[in-house]
C-alpha positions in Angstrom: -10.7 47.3 8.7 -9.2 44.6 10.9 -12.0 45.2 13.5 -14.5 44.9 10.7 -12.9 41.6 9.5 -13.1 40.1 13.0 -16.7 41.2 13.4 -17.5 39.5 10.0 -16.0 36.3 11.3 -18.2 36.4 14.4 -21.2 37.5 12.4 -20.9 34.6 10.0 -19.6 31.9 12.3 -22.4 29.5 11.4 -21.7 29.8 7.7 -18.0 29.4 8.3 -18.3 26.4 10.5 -18.1 23.8 7.7 -15.0 25.6 6.3 -13.4 25.5 9.7 -14.3 21.8 10.0 -12.7 21.0 6.6 -9.5 22.8 7.6 -9.5 21.0 11.0 -10.0 17.6 9.4 -7.2 18.1 6.9 -4.8 19.4 9.6 -5.8 16.6 11.9 -5.0 14.0 9.3 -1.5 15.6 8.7 -0.8 15.9 12.4 -2.2 12.5 13.3 0.0 10.9 10.5 3.2 12.6 11.9 2.4 11.7 15.5 1.6 8.1 14.6 4.7 7.6 12.4 7.0 9.3 14.9 5.6 7.2 17.8 5.9 4.0 15.8 9.4 4.8 14.7 10.5 5.6 18.2 9.0 2.4 19.6 10.7 0.3 16.9 14.0 2.1 17.5 13.8 1.4 21.2 12.9 -2.2 20.6 15.6 -2.9 17.9 18.3 -1.0 19.7 18.3 -3.7 22.4 19.3 -6.5 19.9 23.0 -5.6 19.5 23.9 -4.3 23.0 26.0 -7.4 23.8 27.6 -7.7 20.4 30.8 -6.0 19.5 31.4 -7.8 16.2 29.1 -10.1 14.1 30.6 -12.4 11.6 28.0 -13.7 9.0 28.6 -16.5 6.5 27.3 -15.4 3.1 27.3 -19.1 1.9 24.9 -20.2 4.6 21.1 -19.8 4.4 18.0 -20.7 2.4 18.5 -18.2 -0.4 22.1 -19.0 -1.2 22.9 -19.6 -4.9 25.2 -22.2 -6.2 27.6 -19.4 -7.2 27.7 -18.2 -3.6 28.4 -21.8 -2.5 31.2 -22.0 -5.0 33.0 -19.1 -3.2 33.0 -21.1 0.0 36.6 -21.2 1.2 36.0 -22.2 4.8 33.2 -22.4 7.2 32.2 -21.2 10.7 32.6 -24.5 12.6 33.5 -25.0 16.2 37.2 -24.7 15.5 36.6 -21.4 13.8 34.6 -20.1 16.7 37.4 -21.2 19.1 39.9 -19.4 16.9 37.9 -16.2 17.0 37.4 -16.4 20.7 41.2 -16.7 21.1 41.8 -13.3 19.3 43.6 -10.8 21.5 40.7 -8.4 21.6 37.9 -10.9 22.1 36.4 -11.7 25.4 34.1 -14.3 24.1 32.6 -15.8 20.9 29.3 -17.6 20.5 28.4 -19.7 17.4 24.8 -19.0 16.2 22.6 -21.0 14.0 19.4 -19.4 12.6 16.9 -20.5 10.0 13.2 -21.0 9.2 11.1 -23.1 11.6 7.3 -23.0 12.0 5.3 -24.0 15.0 1.9 -25.7 14.7 -0.9 -25.1 17.2 -2.9 -28.0 18.7 -5.1 -28.1 15.5 -2.1 -28.4 13.2 -2.3 -24.8 12.0 0.7 -22.5 11.7 1.1 -20.0 14.6 1.8 -16.5 13.2 3.0 -15.9 9.7 5.5 -18.1 7.8 7.8 -15.2 6.9 8.4 -14.4 10.6 8.8 -18.0 11.9 12.4 -18.6 13.0 14.5 -21.2 14.7 17.9 -20.9 16.5 20.3 -22.7 18.7 20.3 -22.6 22.5 23.9 -21.9 23.5 24.2 -22.2 27.3 27.1 -20.8 29.3 28.9 -22.5 32.2 25.8 -22.0 34.4 23.6 -23.7 31.8 21.9 -20.5 30.8 21.8 -18.5 27.5 21.8 -14.8 28.4 20.0 -14.0 25.1 17.0 -16.0 26.1 16.1 -15.8 29.9 13.9 -18.7 30.9 10.5 -17.9 32.4 9.7 -21.6 33.0 11.5 -24.9 32.7 15.0 -25.3 31.2 16.7 -25.0 27.9 16.9 -27.9 25.4 19.8 -30.2 26.0 19.1 -33.1 23.6 17.6 -33.9 20.2 13.8 -33.8 20.3 13.7 -31.0 22.9 12.8 -27.4 22.2 12.0 -24.1 24.0 9.4 -21.5 22.8 9.1 -17.8 23.4 6.3 -16.8 25.8 4.0 -15.3 23.2 4.1 -18.4 20.9 3.5 -20.8 23.8 0.5 -18.7 24.9 -0.9 -18.7 21.3 -0.5 -22.4 21.0 -1.8 -23.2 24.5 1.5 -25.0 25.3 3.1 -25.6 28.7 6.4 -27.3 29.7 6.2 -31.0 29.1 3.8 -30.8 26.1 4.6 -32.2 22.6 4.9 -29.5 20.0 5.0 -30.0 16.2 7.6 -27.9 14.5 8.3 -27.8 10.8 10.9 -26.6 8.3 10.8 -26.5 4.5 10.2 -30.3 4.4 10.9 -32.2 7.6 8.4 -32.3 10.4 9.3 -33.1 14.0 7.3 -33.7 17.2 9.4 -32.3 20.0 9.0 -32.0 23.8 8.7 -28.5 25.2 11.3 -28.2 28.0 11.2 -24.4 28.6 9.5 -21.1 27.9 11.7 -18.0 27.5 11.5 -14.3 27.2 13.4 -12.2 24.6 13.6 -8.7 23.2 14.6 -10.1 19.8 12.9 -7.9 17.2 11.6 -10.8 15.2 9.7 -11.9 18.2 8.6 -8.6 19.6 7.1 -7.8 16.2 4.9 -10.8 16.3 7.1 -13.6 15.0 7.8 -17.1 16.5 11.1 -18.4 17.8 12.0 -22.0 18.4 15.2 -22.9 20.3 17.0 -26.3 19.9 20.2 -27.6 21.2 23.1 -26.6 19.0 23.7 -30.0 17.3 20.0 -30.4 16.4 19.8 -26.8 15.2 22.8 -27.3 12.9 21.4 -30.5 11.4 17.9 -29.0 11.1 18.6 -25.5 9.9 22.0 -25.6 8.2 24.6 -28.4 8.1 26.0 -30.6 10.9 28.8 -28.9 12.7 28.3 -25.5 11.0 27.3 -22.1 12.3 25.6 -19.3 10.2 27.2 -16.5 12.2 29.4 -15.8 15.2 28.8 -13.1 17.8 31.9 -11.7 19.5 32.2 -9.5 22.6 35.3 -7.3 23.0 37.5 -7.1 26.0 37.2 -4.0 28.1 39.1 -1.1 26.5 39.2 -2.8 23.0 37.4 -0.8 20.3 34.9 -2.6 18.1 36.8 -1.4 15.0 40.0 -2.9 16.3 38.3 -6.3 17.0 36.8 -6.1 13.6 40.2 -5.7 12.0 41.5 -8.7 14.0 38.5 -10.9 12.8 38.9 -9.8 9.2 42.6 -10.7 9.2 41.9 -14.1 10.9 39.2 -15.1 8.4 40.8 -13.8 5.2 37.8 -14.5 2.9 36.1 -11.2 2.3 33.7 -12.6 -0.3 32.4 -15.3 2.0 32.2 -13.6 5.3 30.6 -10.3 6.3 32.1 -8.7 9.3 30.2 -5.8 11.1 30.6 -4.0 14.3 27.8 -3.5 16.8 27.7 0.2 15.9 27.4 -0.7 12.2 24.5 -3.1 13.0 22.7 -0.5 15.1 23.2 2.1 12.3 21.8 -0.2 9.7 18.8 -1.1 11.8 18.1 2.6 12.4 18.4 3.3 8.7 16.0 0.5 7.9 13.5 1.7 10.5 13.8 5.3 9.3 13.2 4.1 5.7 10.1 2.1 6.6 8.6 4.8 8.8 9.4 7.5 6.2 7.6 5.4 3.5 4.6 5.0 5.8 4.5 8.7 6.7 4.8 9.7 3.0 2.0 7.5 2.0 -0.3 8.8 4.7 0.7 12.4 4.0 -0.3 12.0 0.4 -3.8 11.1 1.4 -3.8 13.9 4.0 -2.8 16.2 1.2 -5.7 15.0 -0.9 -8.0 16.0 1.9 -6.5 19.4 2.2 -6.7 19.8 -1.6 -10.4 19.0 -1.4 -10.7 21.6 1.4 -9.3 24.3 -0.8 -12.4 24.2 -3.0 -14.6 24.4 0.1 -12.8 27.4 1.5 -12.6 29.2 -1.8 -16.3 28.5 -2.5 -17.3 29.7 1.0 -15.5 33.0 0.7 -16.8 33.5 -2.8 -20.4 33.1 -1.6 -19.8 35.2 1.4 -18.5 38.0 -0.7 -21.4 37.7 -3.1 -23.8 38.1 -0.1 -21.8 41.1 1.2 -21.6 43.1 -2.0 -23.4 46.1 -0.5 -21.3 46.0 2.6 -18.0 45.9 0.7 -19.2 48.5 -1.8 -20.1 50.8 1.1 -16.6 50.4 2.6 -15.2 51.3 -0.8 -17.6 54.3 -1.0 -16.4 55.7 2.4 -12.8 55.5 1.5 -11.5 51.9 1.9 -8.8 51.1 -0.6 -8.7 47.9 -2.6 -5.8 46.7 -0.6 -7.6 47.2 2.6 -10.6 45.2 1.4 -8.3 42.4 0.2 -6.5 42.3 3.5 -9.7 42.3 5.5 -10.9 39.2 3.7 -7.5 37.5 4.2 -7.6 38.4 7.9 -10.9 36.6 8.1 -9.3 33.6 6.5 -6.3 33.9 8.8 -8.5 33.8 11.9 -10.4 30.8 10.6 -7.1 29.1 9.7 -5.4 29.6 13.0 -8.5 28.5 15.0 -9.2 25.5 12.8 -5.5 24.5 12.7 -5.1 24.6 16.5 -8.2 22.4 16.8 -6.9 20.1 14.0 -3.5 19.8 15.8 -5.2 18.7 19.0 -7.5 16.4 17.1 -4.5 15.0 15.2 -2.8 14.0 18.5 -5.9 12.1 19.4 -6.0 10.5 15.9 -2.3 9.5 16.2 -3.0 7.9 19.6 -6.0 6.1 18.2 -4.0 4.7 15.2 -1.3 3.5 17.6 -3.9 1.8 19.9 -5.6 0.3 16.8 -2.3 -1.1 15.6 -1.5 -2.6 19.1 -5.0 -4.2 19.1 -4.5 -5.8 15.7 -1.0 -7.0 16.6 -0.4 -7.0 20.4 3.2 -8.0 19.9 4.1 -4.8 18.0 6.4 -2.5 20.0 4.6 0.5 21.5 5.6 3.5 23.5 4.5 6.9 24.7 3.2 9.4 22.1 5.9 11.4 20.3 4.7 15.0 19.6 7.7 16.5 17.8 8.1 20.2 17.3 8.1 19.6 13.5 4.6 18.1 13.9 3.3 21.2 15.6 4.9 23.6 13.2 3.9 21.6 10.1 0.3 21.1 11.2 -0.2 24.8 12.0 1.6 26.0 9.0 -0.2 23.7 6.5 -3.6 24.5 7.9 -3.1 28.3 8.0 -1.5 28.4 4.5 -4.1 26.3 2.9 -6.9 28.5 4.3 -5.2 31.9 3.5 -4.1 30.8 0.0 -7.6 29.5 -0.8 -9.1 32.9 0.1 -6.7 34.9 -2.1 -8.8 34.9 -5.3 -12.1 35.6 -3.5 -10.2 38.5 -1.7 -9.0 39.9 -5.0 -12.6 39.7 -6.3 -13.9 41.5 -3.3 -11.4 44.4 -3.8 -12.8 44.8 -7.3 -16.3 45.5 -6.3 -17.1 49.1 -7.4 -18.5 51.6 -4.8 -21.6 52.1 -7.1 -22.6 48.4 -6.3 -23.8 49.8 -2.9 -26.9 51.1 -4.8 -27.6 47.8 -6.6 -29.1 44.6 -5.3 -28.1 41.0 -5.8 -24.9 39.3 -6.8 -22.7 40.7 -9.5 -22.7 38.2 -12.3 -19.5 37.0 -13.8 -18.7 38.8 -17.0 -18.8 36.9 -20.3 -15.1 37.8 -20.8 -14.1 36.1 -17.6 -16.0 32.9 -18.4 -14.4 32.8 -21.9 -10.9 33.3 -20.5 -11.6 30.6 -17.9 -12.8 28.1 -20.5 -9.9 28.8 -22.8 -7.3 28.3 -20.0 -9.1 25.2 -18.8 -9.2 23.7 -22.3 -5.5 24.4 -22.8 -4.5 22.8 -19.5 -6.8 19.8 -19.9 -5.8 19.3 -23.5 -2.1 19.4 -22.5 -2.7 16.9 -19.7 -4.6 14.6 -21.9 -1.9 14.8 -24.5 0.7 13.8 -21.9 -1.5 10.9 -20.8 -2.0 9.6 -24.3 1.7 10.0 -25.1 2.6 8.1 -21.9 0.1 5.3 -22.8 1.6 5.0 -26.3 5.2 4.9 -24.9 4.5 1.8 -22.8 6.5 1.2 -19.7 8.7 4.2 -20.6 5.7 6.5 -20.3 5.0 6.3 -16.6 6.6 9.6 -15.9 4.5 11.3 -18.6 1.4 9.7 -17.1 2.3 10.8 -13.6 2.7 14.4 -14.9 -0.3 14.3 -17.2 -2.9 13.0 -14.7 -2.8 15.9 -12.2 -2.6 18.5 -15.0 -5.7 17.0 -16.6 -7.4 17.0 -13.3 -6.7 20.7 -12.8 -7.9 21.4 -16.3 -11.1 19.5 -15.7 -11.7 21.5 -12.5 -11.4 24.8 -14.5 -13.8 23.5 -17.1 -16.4 22.1 -14.6 -18.6 25.2 -14.9 -18.7 24.7 -18.7 -19.4 21.0 -18.3 -22.1 21.4 -15.7 -24.8 22.7 -18.0 -24.8 20.0 -20.6 -24.2 17.2 -18.2 -26.9 18.3 -15.7 -29.3 19.0 -18.7 -29.2 15.3 -19.5 -31.1 14.5 -16.3 -33.6 17.4 -16.7 -36.4 15.4 -18.3 -36.0 12.6 -15.8 -36.1 15.0 -12.9 -39.2 16.7 -14.2 -41.0 13.5 -14.9 -40.2 11.8 -11.6 -40.3 14.7 -9.2 -42.5 17.4 -10.9 -42.0 21.0 -9.9 -39.4 20.2 -7.2 -37.3 18.3 -9.8 -37.5 21.2 -12.3 -36.5 23.8 -9.7 -33.7 21.6 -8.4 -32.2 21.3 -11.9 -32.5 25.0 -12.6 -30.9 25.8 -9.2 -28.0 23.5 -10.0 -27.1 25.2 -13.2 -28.0 28.8 -12.1 -24.5 29.4 -10.8 -22.1 27.1 -12.7 -19.1 28.3 -10.8 -20.6 27.4 -7.4 -21.9 24.1 -8.7 -18.4 23.3 -10.1 -16.6 24.2 -6.9 -19.0 22.0 -4.9 -18.8 19.1 -7.3 -15.0 19.3 -7.6 -14.4 17.9 -4.1 -16.3 14.7 -5.0 -14.6 14.6 -8.4 -11.2 14.3 -6.8 -12.2 11.4 -4.5 -14.1 9.5 -7.3 -11.3 9.9 -9.8 -8.8 8.2 -7.4 -11.3 5.6 -6.2 -12.4 4.6 -9.7 -8.9 4.6 -11.1 -7.7 2.3 -8.3 -10.7 0.0 -8.8 -10.2 -0.3 -12.5 -6.5 -1.0 -12.1 -7.2 -3.6 -9.4 -9.9 -5.3 -11.5 -7.6 -5.3 -14.6 -4.5 -6.8 -12.8 -6.7 -9.4 -11.0 -8.2 -10.4 -14.4 -4.8 -10.7 -16.0 -3.4 -12.8 -13.2 -6.5 -15.0 -13.1 -6.3 -15.7 -16.8 -2.6 -16.3 -16.6 -3.1 -19.0 -13.9 -6.0 -20.5 -15.7 -4.4 -20.4 -19.1 -1.0 -21.7 -18.3 -1.5 -24.1 -15.4 -2.7 -27.6 -16.3 -1.7 -29.1 -12.9 -4.5 -29.8 -10.5 -2.5 -28.6 -7.4 0.5 -26.6 -6.5 2.6 -27.4 -3.4 4.6 -24.5 -2.0 5.8 -22.9 1.2 3.2 -20.8 3.0 3.5 -17.1 2.4 6.6 -17.6 0.2 8.6 -18.3 3.3 11.4 -20.1 1.4 12.2 -23.0 -0.8 11.0 -26.6 -0.6 13.3 -29.4 0.5 14.2 -31.8 -2.3 12.8 -34.7 -0.3 9.3 -33.2 -0.4 9.3 -33.7 -4.2 10.0 -37.4 -3.8 7.2 -37.7 -1.1 4.7 -35.9 -3.3 5.5 -38.0 -6.3 4.8 -41.2 -4.3 1.5 -39.9 -2.9 -1.7 -41.9 -3.8 -3.6 -40.4 -6.6 -0.7 -38.6 -8.2 -0.4 -39.1 -12.0 2.5 -36.7 -12.7 4.5 -34.2 -10.7 7.5 -32.0 -11.1 9.5 -29.7 -8.7 9.9 -26.3 -10.2 13.5 -25.2 -9.9 14.5 -21.5 -10.2 18.1 -20.6 -10.9 20.1 -17.7 -12.3 22.9 -18.5 -14.7 25.2 -16.3 -16.8 24.1 -16.8 -20.5 25.8 -14.8 -23.2 27.4 -12.6 -20.6 24.2 -11.7 -18.7 22.6 -13.2 -15.6 19.2 -14.7 -16.7 16.3 -16.4 -14.9 15.9 -20.1 -15.7 13.0 -22.3 -14.7 13.4 -26.1 -14.5 10.7 -28.8 -15.0 10.9 -32.5 -15.3 11.1 -32.9 -19.1 8.9 -36.0 -19.3 5.8 -34.4 -17.7 6.0 -30.7 -18.4 3.2 -31.0 -21.0 0.8 -32.5 -18.4 1.5 -29.7 -15.9 2.0 -26.5 -17.8 0.6 -25.1 -21.1 3.5 -24.0 -23.2 2.4 -22.5 -26.5 5.2 -23.1 -29.0 6.0 -20.7 -31.9 8.9 -22.9 -33.0 10.2 -26.3 -32.0 8.5 -28.4 -29.2 8.8 -29.1 -25.5 10.4 -32.5 -26.4 13.6 -30.6 -26.9 14.0 -30.5 -23.1 14.6 -34.2 -23.1 17.6 -33.7 -25.4 19.1 -31.2 -22.9 18.2 -28.2 -25.0 16.5 -25.0 -23.7 13.3 -23.2 -24.6 13.2 -19.4 -24.8 10.2 -17.1 -24.9 9.4 -15.0 -27.9 10.6 -11.8 -26.2 14.1 -13.2 -25.5 14.2 -14.7 -29.0 13.5 -11.4 -30.6 15.9 -9.4 -28.4 18.8 -11.8 -28.9 17.8 -12.9 -32.4 17.5 -16.6 -31.4 15.7 -19.4 -33.2 15.7 -23.2 -33.1 19.3 -24.3 -33.4 20.8 -21.1 -32.0 23.3 -21.4 -29.2 24.1 -19.5 -26.0 27.4 -19.5 -24.1 26.9 -20.5 -20.5 29.0 -20.0 -17.4 27.7 -22.5 -14.9 27.6 -22.0 -11.1 30.1 -24.8 -10.6 32.6 -22.5 -12.5 32.5 -24.7 -15.7 31.5 -23.4 -19.1 29.5 -24.7 -21.9 27.0 -24.1 -24.7 23.2 -24.4 -24.6 21.2 -25.1 -27.7 17.8 -23.5 -28.3 15.3 -26.2 -29.0 12.1 -24.1 -29.2 10.5 -20.6 -28.8 7.4 -20.3 -26.8 4.9 -17.4 -26.2 5.7 -15.4 -23.1 3.4 -15.8 -20.0 3.6 -14.3 -16.6 3.9 -17.6 -14.9 6.9 -19.0 -16.7 10.5 -17.7 -16.7 12.0 -16.5 -20.0 14.1 -19.6 -20.3 13.0 -23.2 -19.5 15.3 -26.2 -18.9 15.0 -29.8 -17.8 15.6 -30.3 -14.1 18.1 -33.1 -14.9 20.3 -30.6 -16.8 20.2 -28.1 -14.0 21.2 -30.7 -11.5 24.4 -31.4 -13.5 25.8 -28.0 -12.5 23.6 -27.1 -9.5 22.7 -30.1 -7.4 20.7 -28.0 -4.9 18.7 -25.5 -6.9 16.0 -23.3 -5.3 12.7 -25.2 -5.5 9.8 -22.7 -5.4 7.0 -25.3 -5.7 5.9 -28.7 -6.9 3.2 -29.0 -9.6 0.9 -32.0 -9.4 -1.6 -33.7 -11.8 -4.0 -36.2 -10.3 -5.1 -39.5 -11.8 -8.8 -38.4 -11.3 -8.3 -34.7 -11.4 -8.6 -32.2 -8.5 -10.5 -33.3 -5.5 -10.5 -33.4 -1.7 -9.0 -36.9 -1.7 -6.0 -35.8 -3.7 -5.5 -32.7 -1.7 -5.6 -34.6 1.6 -3.2 -37.2 0.1 -0.7 -34.4 -0.7 -1.0 -33.0 2.8 -0.4 -36.4 4.3 2.6 -36.9 2.0 4.2 -33.8 3.5 3.5 -35.0 7.0 0.7 -32.4 7.5 3.5 -29.8 7.5 1.8 -26.5 8.7 4.1 -24.4 6.6 3.5 -26.2 3.3 0.3 -25.3 1.4 -1.5 -27.3 -1.2 -3.5 -25.0 -3.5 -5.7 -25.5 -6.6 -5.9 -23.0 -9.4 -9.0 -21.5 -7.8 -7.2 -21.2 -4.5 -4.3 -19.3 -6.1 -6.7 -16.9 -7.9 -8.7 -16.4 -4.7 -5.5 -15.6 -2.7 -4.5 -13.0 -5.2 -8.0 -11.5 -5.3 -7.9 -11.2 -1.6 -4.6 -9.3 -1.8 -6.0 -6.9 -4.4 -9.2 -6.4 -2.3 -7.1 -5.7 0.9 -5.1 -3.1 -0.9 -8.2 -1.5 -2.4 -10.0 -1.4 1.0 -6.9 0.2 2.5 -7.0 2.9 -0.2 -10.7 3.4 0.2 -10.2 3.8 4.0 -7.5 6.4 3.4 -9.6 8.3 0.9 -12.6 8.3 3.3 -11.3 11.5 4.9 -11.3 13.4 1.6 -14.9 12.1 0.9 -15.9 13.4 4.3 -14.4 16.8 3.6 -16.3 16.7 0.3 -19.6 16.1 2.1 -18.9 19.1 4.3 -18.4 21.1 1.2 -21.8 20.1 -0.2 -23.5 20.9 3.2 -21.7 24.3 3.3 -22.7 25.3 -0.2 -26.3 24.3 0.2 -26.6 26.0 3.6 -25.2 29.2 2.2 -27.3 28.9 -0.9 -30.4 28.6 1.2 -29.5 31.8 3.0 -28.8 33.5 -0.3 -32.2 32.4 -1.7 -34.4 33.3 1.3 -36.6 35.6 -0.8 -37.0 33.0 -3.6 -37.8 30.2 -1.1 -40.3 32.5 0.6 -42.0 33.3 -2.7 -42.2 29.6 -3.5 -43.9 29.0 -0.2 -46.2 31.9 -0.7 -47.5 30.6 -4.1 -48.2 27.1 -2.7 -45.0 24.9 -2.6 -45.3 23.2 0.8 -42.5 22.4 3.2 -42.1 18.9 1.8 -41.6 20.3 -1.7 -38.9 22.7 -0.5 -37.1 19.9 1.2 -37.3 17.8 -1.9 -36.1 20.6 -4.1 -33.0 21.2 -1.9 -32.2 17.4 -1.6 -32.6 16.9 -5.4 -30.3 19.9 -6.0 -27.7 18.3 -3.8 -28.0 14.9 -5.5 -27.7 16.5 -8.9 -24.5 18.3 -7.9 -23.0 15.2 -6.2 -23.8 12.9 -9.1 -22.4 15.4 -11.6 -19.1 15.5 -9.7 -19.1 11.7 -9.4 -19.8 11.2 -13.2 -16.9 13.4 -14.1 -14.7 11.7 -11.5 -15.6 8.1 -12.6 -15.0 9.0 -16.3 -11.6 10.6 -15.6 -10.6 7.8 -13.3 -11.4 5.1 -15.9 -9.4 7.1 -18.5 -6.3 7.4 -16.2 -6.6 3.7 -15.3 -6.7 2.7 -19.0 -3.5 4.8 -19.7 -1.8 3.3 -16.6 -2.6 -0.2 -17.9 -0.9 0.6 -21.2 2.3 1.4 -19.3 2.0 -1.8 -17.3 1.0 -4.1 -20.2 4.6 -4.6 -21.6 5.5 -6.1 -18.2 2.3 -8.1 -17.7 1.2 -10.0 -20.8 -2.5 -10.3 -21.3 -3.3 -7.2 -19.3 -6.4 -5.5 -20.6 -8.5 -2.7 -19.1 -11.5 -4.2 -17.2 -14.1 -1.8 -16.0 -16.3 -3.3 -13.2 -19.5 -1.6 -14.2 -21.3 -2.8 -11.2 -18.9 -1.1 -8.8 -18.9 2.1 -10.9 -22.7 2.2 -10.5 -22.3 1.6 -6.8 -20.0 4.6 -6.6 -22.5 6.8 -8.4 -25.3 5.5 -6.1 -23.1 6.3 -3.1 -22.5 9.8 -4.5 -26.3 10.3 -4.7 -26.5 9.1 -1.1 -23.9 11.6 -0.1 -26.0 14.3 -1.7 -29.1 13.2 0.2 -27.2 13.1 3.5 -25.5 16.4 2.9 -28.8 18.1 2.1 -30.6 17.0 5.3 -29.7 20.0 7.4 -29.9 22.7 4.7 -33.3 21.2 3.5 -34.7 21.3 7.0 -33.5 24.8 7.4 -35.0 26.0 4.1 -38.4 24.4 4.9 -38.6 26.3 8.2 -37.9 29.8 6.9 -40.7 32.2 7.8 -42.6 33.2 4.6 -43.1 36.9 5.4 -39.7 37.4 6.8 -38.1 35.8 3.7 -40.1 37.8 1.2 -39.1 41.1 2.8 -35.4 40.2 2.8 -33.2 42.1 0.4 
């Protein structure tokens, strides 16, 4: 029996080719994902591990930095100044101590544009030793900065900007702009630079004034004396400082461990995401494999029945089919593993091409990758062949005297439809219950969606006849005899049609659901910006890099063409025993900048020092105009705030609004996220340029109109969707292989029929058209079911998101849905090219005599 199984594999190698390709692609995706993530993780670990080699203990000041709240500042009991650094350096276990200042600093190129991304732009102090060198930053050219107005740049940034020693370089923070002289270019293995960021070095005094406060350091790096353990030095530092809430003290080992954990988390998340899509490809492959073996068994009924007649037991027949699957699985998985190594190398090379500064290294092919790739590929293949193998074992010996395929019994079809209806009904019920439950129903939705998908798969044979029947008149009218034959062939074997269409159904369900979700969220955000923002322009840090300097608000207010402006403060205060988000506006101009729809009271209450709360907060806390809230201010004082109005919740406004003047009484340096501006003559290029000039043409400060803000968000949505489409492309490719496989085997199975059609006058062109139309019908059928199910799942998902995003409604981009259906039809045409060509070239006499 085993020899027979092996001979069957060799005898049908052409028909099993597409099955092997499907397994190979799925295995390659899994292996490639693991190789890429392991290689990227190792390269990042190698790069990041260098950053703490010369640090025994790091002391960080929690009250220093751009995101420090007023409450953090109130805990300040001391600071890391030069005296503190000297005191730490004098500890018994310390060999040296170096004060460090770090913060946000962007670099402009010669055209005034920001080099790199704002979130990865950093500035630091150049701290030379007795020899005038800073060991952290070896100089490749020139010297380190020694005086105000001098800077040094890392090599990559200098190259990108086209700068050399002696040039004038514009650098910028969250407000100030400075033209400095480039005195040196340095090399560094600092992770923020090796990962594509920019680093500007200044002499210590300038760095303190620019990035923090004069005379103050943000952290201190200590090196231990030989023989002193890092933990011992840490204990000495902690005892010296004595302010556990203000300072964070960590050893070099702890820093390394934290970095390793962060890298592991990031690479694990990447690997998990990619493996999900690899799993989808393998899931699609299951239908191809099961369909292939089902058709092969149907074509070998006489052969299998003869084996039963000469004494083969059912178990032997089952095992022979599984051995065939095992041989295919092993062969395809080995090929997939080798291909996956190439895919992993290609992904690594592609990442390096997109970002040359990303750390790279040699390929990592871990034993787990080899074991997982081979195991997954083999298991998927063998498991997919189990049901066809069981069916093969049930072929009676008497079937050796019959001809043709044994039709499915009515009982089996009824049982299948009942089971499918129960599963699909249960899944739909879970989805509807999740949609009704709002944000608490996401787990129900996550469980219901795959259950519904499985139920629909089981019901696809039942659905195929009525759905395909709808296109019958169109097919006959447009394509005549070939169209009628194609429709009849598509519904002749509903199980085969369903198994072929299921592969496309999976891909189109995911694609359409993502598209509808993206369109819905994009529409809600666009309407929120349009509906609540009256201002003509919004001034903010590029890429959300940090907060704006208060002096920028004054410069913007004085810019020509500005009728009204207000900095937007964002603070978190304890109100009624809970920390709540508060947004501040200048009370006199809020109505000119923001649309606040009031249910009670008016925005004029802000001028009286009162607060406005949205309807959600008012309902939750039972507040109304005149109600009070107990406040604990960040300056450690207490008071009472009076509610002066209730407004309708929007996504762009915080739950509580307050006048900036009232915030400043208790928090003189609040976090300023942006500045809203209304022009005397409305939005226009003149006003935009005026605002840019007011900020000193700061490359890290952006001036955006409402349309700019909507376009930016739309680009983000489009980027995410395109990324998802790219990851789903593999599963679509596997689905195409399934259509090709089914049609090719169907052509072989229908040789006599095709020969008879040729004999009675249907020419080769008509045969090709018939096969192509059959492929298109099956592909579009799968796509229609997928698009419908995807839209339904997206609607339910929107219901769970809606409580957190006011104004979210389900938006179905019908144009894109039609494009998906058209692409499915194109997939059908492409997939049918080879089978159609093969069918048209069958010899008439040879085909007719085939039995």
